N, C-alpha and C positions, 0 to 999 in steps of 0.2 A: 850371449848365453848361448848354454848347449841343453837346456831341460834338464841334465845331470844330478837327481840327488843325493842320490844315494850307490854304495861300490859295494857288490855281491861278496862276502869271503869264497872261497874256494870249496870249504864247505858245503855252504848254501847251494853252490851254480850242480854241482854235483847232485846230491837230496833232487832241485829239480830236475836235472836230463835225466835221473835214473826214476825218478817220479815216488819219491818217496812221503810218504803221507806228514810226517814233522815238517819237511821241508814246503810240500804244495799246498799244506793249512793252514801257512803264514799268510800265502799271499791271498788266498779267495775272498777274505772281507776287500778287497784291494785288486778289483781286475784288472787294471791299468798301474799298475806298479810297477812293473819293468819295464816298461817303456820312460821310468824313466832311471831306472839304472846303467849299470855299466862293470867291468870288472876289468882289473887294473894287467898289465903286462905278466908282471908277477904270477897273479892266478892263472893265466894264459896258459902258461908253461908249466905251471901245479897241476893245470888241465893236463897236458900233455901225457906226467905220470902213470893217470890213472888209466885200468885197464877200460878198455868201453870208448871211450871219449876218442874223439878226434877231435881236430881243428874244426872241419865243418858244423858241428854242433856247438862252436864256442863263438862262431862272428854274427 
């Protein structure tokens, strides 16, 4: 088992990377939640098309 329980959507990842309050407020009650999250390869490809996000931020 990998410990991954959640798959994050592209919009949530962008919100977290850009520190949008709606996205960051979702995680405030669960500080360790990101350790149990992953993103798909499709989400990684979608993030490459978003201005200001590079692969270094998505790994």
